[in-house]
Each structure stands twice: as structure tokens, then as C-alpha cells.
N, C-alpha and C positions, 0 to 999 in steps of 0.2 A: 722852614720847620714844620710849619702848619701843615703846609701839602703832604710832605712827609707823613706827618701823625695822620693827617685823613686819610692816607692812601694805605697805613698800615694798618689803621683800624678796618678799611674796607676789605680788605686780605686776609684780616682775623674773622671778620664776618661772613664772609663768604666759606673760610675754610673751615668754620664752626657748624655753619647750614650743612656743607658736606659731611662733616664729620658727626652730627646727631642728627640729621635727618629734615630739618628745618621746619616748618607748621605741620600740626598734627590736626585731625579731627577723630573723634570717637565715631563709631557704627555699631548698632546693636540691630537684630531682626528679630520682628514680632511676629510668628505665624502660627493660627488658630485663636484660639476663644480668649477674651482678656479675662484675668483671674488675679488674686492674691497673687501669686508668683508671679503673674507679668509687671504688678505694682511694686514689686520689692525688686524686681530686676532692673526695672525703668529707675527706680531713685537710688541703688547702687550705682547704676551705670552713670548719671548725673555726677554724684559724689566723686568717683574715678575722673571724669573728666572734668571737673573743677580741680582737683589735687594734681591733675596732669597738665592743668594749662593748655586743655585742647581748645581750638578756635570755637567749636561747636560740635554739638552731640546730633547725629544724625538717626533717627529711628526706622528703619525700613518696617512697614508694615502691610501685614495682608491677614485681616480678621473680619469673621461674619458677626462679631459681636461680644456681648460677655456682660458682666457683672456691673451694675452702676456704681455699687460701692468702690470697687477696686479703679472703674474708670476715675471717680473723684478723686482718688487717693493720687493717680499719675496726673491728673490736670494741677493738682495741688503741687505735686511735684515740679511741674513746669513753671507754674508761676513761684516757686521758690531759686531755682536753680538760677546759679549766677553765669552759666555758661548758654550761650543760646541755643536753643531746640528747635531742629527739621524734623518734620515728619512726613517722611517721603513714600505714599504708597506703592508699592514696586513689588514684585515685576510687573509685566504687561499680563493684563488680566486679573489682576489683584483688586481686591474688595478693600474698603474702609466702612465695613457696614456697622450699624447700631454702635456700640461702643466705641467703634475707630472713627466715626462721625466726630464725636465728643473731642476725642484726642488728636485728631487731625487739626481742628479748628483750635484747640487752643495751642498750637505749637507757634514758636515765633516766627516761622516761615513754612505755609503749609505748599508741599509739592505733592504731584503725581507722574507716574508713567503713563503712555500715550496708553489708551485702550483699558484703562483702568475705572472703576468706580467709587460712588461715594454715598452714605445715603441710610436712610431707612433705618433712623435711631431710635427705636423703640427699647423704652428702658426694660431693663431687667432687676430686681431688687435681689438683696442677700435674704435667702431663706425664706421668701414669700410664695405662698401657693397661688398662683393667679388663674383661677378655673373659672367655672361659667355662674357660680354663685352670686347672689347678689351683694355679699359683704364683700367678697374679691373685687366684684366690678366697682364699688366704693373706692376700695383702696388702689385699683387699677387706675381709676380717674385722676385720683388724688399724686399717683406716681407719676402719670402724663403730664400734669400738671407742674408739677417741681422738675422735670424734666425739660419743659418747656424753656422755663423760666431760665433755668440754668445754663441750657446751650444758648440761649440769648444774651446772657450775661457774659459768657465766653466769647462769641462773635462780637459783642460790643469792645471788649475788652481788647480784642486784636484786630478791629477794623474790618472785620469781614463780614458778609450780605448776612442780614440779621432776619431777614423776612425768610429768605431760603432755610437757614437754619432752624427757624421755628416748625416750617414746613417739612422738617424732615422727620420731627419728632410727630407733629399733631397727624401729619397727611402720609408717613412714611415716604416720602420723597426722595428719588435717588436720581442721580445722575452721572455723567461721562466725565471724564478728566476734562475733555475739551468742553464740556458745558460747565464745570464748575470752574474754569480758567475766565469764560467768558462774564459768569456771574458774580466773580471776584470772591469765591467761597476758597480759592488756592490763588497763590501768586506765581508759580511755576509748573512747567511741564517738562520734565527732563526724562531722556531716554536711557540714561544709566547714570550711576554715583558720580563718575567723570564729569559727564555733562551738566549736573547737579552741581556740583562744586565750582564749574566755570559759569554757572549763573546766579549762584549765591556770592559769588567773589564781590567787595567792595560794598557789599549791603551794609547798612548801619542797623545795629540792634541793641538798643539802650546805649546809645551815644558811641558805643564801639563797632568800628569798620572791620567786618571780616576778610580774610587774606587766606582763601582757600584754593585759590584756582591750581597750586601746584604742592597741596598740602597732601602728607602720608595718610591714608586711611587706616585707622587702627582698629581692629575687632576687639569688642569686648563681650566674651562669651559668657554666658551661665554659669554659677557653678553648681557644685553637684546635690546642692540643698534645693537650689532654685528648680534644677530641672525634675528633681523626685518629685516636688510639692507640684509644678506643672502637670507631671502626670496624673497625681493623687486626684487633685480637684475636679478632673473631667469628671461628668455625668455617668459615662461607660463605665469609668472605675467604682464608682460609688454602688452601681448597679450591678457590679459582676460581685463587691465586697458585700452585698446584701445578700447575693444568692450563696455565698460561702457561708454567712452567717447561720443562713436557712439551713442547709445542707449540714453544715458541724454540727450544730444545737439540737437539731432532729434526729441527727445520725446518733448523738450520744445519748438522745434519749431514748431511741429503739433498741440500741446496742449498750446497756450501762455499762461502766467500765472499761470502754475501748481508750477512753482519756482523752486521746489527739484530736479527734474530731471536735469535741466540745472547746478545747483551749483555742484551735485555731478559727472556730465558728464564735469564740467571745470576742477574740482579737478582731475579727473581720466586723462584728456588730459594734465596737465601738467607734470604728474607723468610718463606718457607714453612718454612723450617727454623728461624729464629728464633720463629716461633708455636709449631711443633712442641714446643717445650722449655717452652712456656707451657700450650697446651690439650690435655686428656686425651686421646692418640693412642691408638687402637688398632693395635698391629703387627699382629694379623689382618687386620684391613680394609687397610692399608697394602699389605700381600703381595700380598693379591688384586688389588689396582689395579696394581701393579706385574706381576702374572701377565696380567692383562689387556692389558697395554702389550706384552708380549711377545707374545702370541697374535696383536696388530693385525699387528706387524712380520712373524712367520711366514710369516703369509699371505700377507704381498705377495710371498715368494718361492716359497711352497710353493703348488699347485695344489689348494686344497681346496673352490672352489666356495663359497667366504662361509662354510665350516662353523666355522674358527679365529675368524673375525671376530664370528659370533655366540656361540662360546663366551667371547670379550673382552669382548661387553655384559655379559654374565648376570655374570661375575666381577665387572667394574668396577661395575656396579650394586651387586650384593652386597657388595663392598668398602668404595663410598661409604657404603652404610647403616649397616656396623660401624666405619667410622672413628674415629667420636669416641662417648664413652659414652654407651650408649642409656637409660643409667638416669635420666640430667639432661636434662630435655627442653631446656632453654636450648644443651643440645650436639648436638641433633639437626639432619642435612640432611634437608630437606623432599625428597620425588620430584619435586616440581615443579623442583627445581634439579638431582638426579642424573640423570634421565633423559634431558633434552635434553643435558647434559653427555655422558653416554656416547652419545648418536647423535652428537653433533659430533665426540667424539673419535674415534668409528668411522670418519666420513667423512673426517677429518684425516687418518689413517694411509692409508685405502685411496686416496682422491684425492692429496692431497699430498706425502705421503711415499711412496708408492707410483712417481706420476710422477717424483718427483726420484729417487728410486734408480733405476729404469727408465731415465730419461735419461742418466746415468752411464756405462750401457752401450750406450748407442746410436753409430753411427758419428759420427765427428766431422762438424761440417758448416762449419766455416770453416779456415782456415790449409791447411796442406801435405797433412794426411789428408785434410780435404775435397775436394782436387782429384784424390786417387787414384781413377782406375776411371771419372771421368766421359767422357762421349764431346762432342768438339766437332768443327768444322769446319774444314778445312785453308782459309786464304783463299788462300795461294799454294801453290805446288810447294814440298814438303820435300824436301830432297835434301843428307844430312849435315848439314853446321850453320847452315843458314839455313831460315828459311820462317816462316811466321806463322799461330795458328788464332785462333777466335773462340769463346769460352767464358764462359758467364754475363754478357753483355754487354760482352766487353771483349775489347781484341787482347792476345796473348800471342806472344812469341817461342817457336819450335819448335824440336826436332832429333828426326830419326829415324834408326834404324841401316839402314832401307831405304827407298827413294825411295818419295813420295806425291804423288801428283796433287792439282791445285786443286779445293778441291769436294769432298774425297774426305771421308768422315767419319773421326775417328781417337781412339783411346782413350789416355787421357796414364795412362802409367806412372809416373813422378814429376815432381815439381819440385825443379829444380836453381837454387837463389837466383831470379832472376825468368825464368829460361827454363824451358819445360814438354819433358819428353823423350816422344815420343809414340810409337805405331805403329799400322799400320792396324787399325780397328776391324772385327769380328769379324760378318759379316753374318748376319741372324737370318731364318729363314724362308726 
């Protein structure tokens, strides 16, 4: 009876595995800079993996770096996770730079694909301008000291090479996957996800044995909110929003009543200010961009033959290069974006803003003021309070202090209601 029962249970288990797919592991892919959206995505993926009882969560990583605060959030999510975390730096040619180094070292299992790299863990703080000024140098030193102790604590907790981890921050050390395995920075080199699942099979994490050799890999994609936030927080987006804010607000001021440019500019300004609180903005770079705007505006009113505009373009380019932390590759703006933006901005102030301002000082072309000084033709004799003139394709009643013959040219002095007051036009030549 026991043999039959055991056989029946075995058949049921086999049938259950065939029907429901057996063991499963979660997989997410992180490509690009580490930011708030990345931290939110990782935290949600861990919760999903726990709810679905996945054997582990694999994070396929390829990043040049990112923000230290977001990195800390990810590391804390790893520590709280009830499901084993496997960070896999892949595909071949991928890099776990800066923030990616912290994240890889913090995983339960650290793996890399062949011909990948890890290191150069330079820290970037949220909202911190790290320029060349002395106060910033002090802050930079404090930040590096914190990052060194933080990565050391991670390496100790995960039993990885502490000395190399510290050198990744202090000396920006960077090594290949093969060297990382040799130095015990990682545990596995796997050519692909299937190979990774085979190598981590039967490993024990927190007293639990992984069973992954034949596990189904379930992709956990980003939700719309995370995708949107991931796009918005990038330095390029903030830079473009800042330009839209400038164009919109200045455009509204130079063309009062347009409304739409002002509304768009105000929205872009609010978004740019919000992102400035997250991204490491350099105040010196921002000041140079504001100086460039001032030079563009001054050149509209001063006759400098473009000298101020040229200075504005130089200031704009330098400010844009310095706008974000240059030590972190993920925070750099490319010249392919900066140079066209400088040219477009200069053209905007020269043509759009310049024409708009000059138009406000031109004589009025409609209404009462537009009629004053125009030359018309007397259609009838104008004597005292009666007479008609023809101007701008219309017939008008006209009065004059002196008699005017029919057909004679007259000059409009003023408009009194719907009646034009005229006088004989001065003959030229």
C-alpha cells in the first residue's frame, strides 16, 4: 500500500511540474544609469519574486554608474529580500561601473559574463554640485570617505575582497570579469543565463538550496510609471526641459498674450527644478548658462555686431559641459547635444526674441494710432463739418479746420470716434 501511495505521489508531482512549469526564477534587466526609477524597479521586482515564490531574482546589469542615494536604496532592498539576489553583469562587453560596482558586490551571488568589467566606483550624491571650488572639494572628500566605508561594509557582509572594493572607490580601480573571479570579487563567470542557472544550482543562500538548473526564467518588465520616470530623470531630459522653459518664458515676455509658450515654459521650469533636486547639478555650470542668456538679451539692445552673441555661445557651451558632475560618465552631456542647443538658443534670441522686442517699439499698425499721419484722398469737398475721404480701401467721414477741395490729398490728424479730422497734405518736391 505504501509503495502504491509513493508511486501515486510521484506521478502527481511529475504531472504537477509538467502542468505548472516547475521551478521559476525572476529576471530583470538594468541598462543605463542608476537612478530613483531603477531603485523603485528593483524593489518591486523583489516583492514580485517573493510573492511568486521564485527561487531567486536575477538582475542582468550593464551600467556606467549613477546616484549614490539610489544605489543605497537598491542595496537596502537586497538586504531585506527574502529571495536570493543574483547580479549578473552581462552581456559580453557590459560594465558594472561606479554604482554598478556597489550593486554587484551587494548581491547574494555576483556573476559576470566573459569580457565584461567592474569597478571605478566614484560616488555621485543627489543634488550635489561637485565643482572645483574648495567647499565642493571638502564635500567631495567626505563623500568619498563615506563611499569607501560603505563599499567596505558591503564586501565584508558578502565575504568578498575588501581591499579591492576600497580601491575601486579610492583609486577608481577597474578590472575584467576574469580578474574579478581571480580576486574573489565575484563567484561566477557565465556565458549566458542558461549557463548561470546551471552554475548556481544547488548553492546554499541563507540556509536554502537553490534549484535552478531546469527553472523557467520569468521576465519582470518595467511598468509604465517606472519607464516614464526612468526617461525623465536623465540629465539630457533636464537639459532639454531647461531650454524649453527658457524659450517658453522669454517667448511669452517678448510676445505678450501668446499664452501657450508661457504655459509650456512654466511647466518645463517646474519639472526642471524638480529634477535639479535629484541630479548632481553644478552651480558654476548653471551660472554660465544664465550668463549666456544675459549676453544674448544684451546683444538684442546693444549694437555689438554679434560680439555678445558669440560670447554667449561660448558661455553656453562651457556651462552645459560643466552642468553635471563630470567624474561620472552617466551624468555627462554629449557635445552632439550641447553644440546644436547653443546654436538654436542663439538663433532664438537673435530672431524670435529680437523681432518680438523690436515689434513692441514699432508704430501701431491698427486702431486710432495707426490712422494718424496717413495720407488720404478727399472724395468730396471738405468744408467745416462735412466731407468724405478714402483711406485703406474704406470711405470715412471727415472734418477740417480749413476748406479742402475734392480730389486733394489730405493728412489725417486724429480720429474722433468714427470721424477723421484732416488737414491739407504738405506737397513734397
